[in-house]
Legacy VTK file of the C-alpha trace (Angstrom):
# vtk DataFile Version 3.0
C-alpha trace
ASCII
DATASET POLYDATA
POINTS 53 float
-73.556 73.425 180.661
-74.498 70.933 177.958
-73.482 67.339 178.545
-73.805 64.694 175.859
-73.869 61.082 177.036
-73.449 58.404 174.396
-74.087 55.009 175.939
-76.774 52.384 176.329
-79.855 54.338 177.431
-81.439 51.593 179.535
-78.194 50.901 181.395
-77.425 54.592 181.893
-80.893 55.332 183.248
-80.902 52.392 185.642
-77.462 53.405 187.027
-78.100 57.180 186.994
-77.948 59.138 190.271
-78.043 62.692 188.832
-80.986 64.838 187.817
-81.251 66.879 184.641
-83.205 69.916 183.387
-83.691 68.434 179.909
-83.261 64.920 178.556
-83.149 64.592 174.781
-84.063 61.116 173.631
-83.038 59.856 170.217
-83.940 56.186 170.409
-83.243 53.999 167.391
-85.822 51.536 166.124
-85.591 48.783 168.783
-89.021 48.630 170.358
-87.642 47.337 173.689
-86.511 50.897 174.498
-90.083 52.209 174.367
-91.206 50.752 177.679
-92.966 52.127 180.722
-89.877 51.355 182.839
-87.575 53.375 180.564
-89.892 56.385 180.671
-90.279 56.059 184.468
-86.466 56.047 184.766
-86.293 59.126 182.523
-88.899 60.821 184.696
-86.872 60.050 187.843
-83.775 61.552 186.184
-85.515 64.875 185.528
-85.383 67.811 187.908
-88.727 69.256 188.982
-90.056 71.144 185.971
-87.640 69.293 183.661
-88.655 68.072 180.243
-88.120 65.235 177.805
-87.491 66.132 174.170
LINES 1 54
53 0 1 2 3 4 5 6 7 8 9 10 11 12 13 14 15 16 17 18 19 20 21 22 23 24 25 26 27 28 29 30 31 32 33 34 35 36 37 38 39 40 41 42 43 44 45 46 47 48 49 50 51 52
C-alpha cells in the first residue's frame, strides 16, 4: 500500500511512531531540513532494509 503524507517533514518525523519500507524525500530549498537530526529521524522511521529515495 502506498501512503502519501503531505505535512511538515521535521514535525512528522519527530512525532512518527511507525516504520516504513521506503521514504521518499522531496525537500524544498530550506537548508534547515538538511540536518543530521532529520536524517537520523528518517533512519529511525525505516524498517530494517528500508531505503531513502
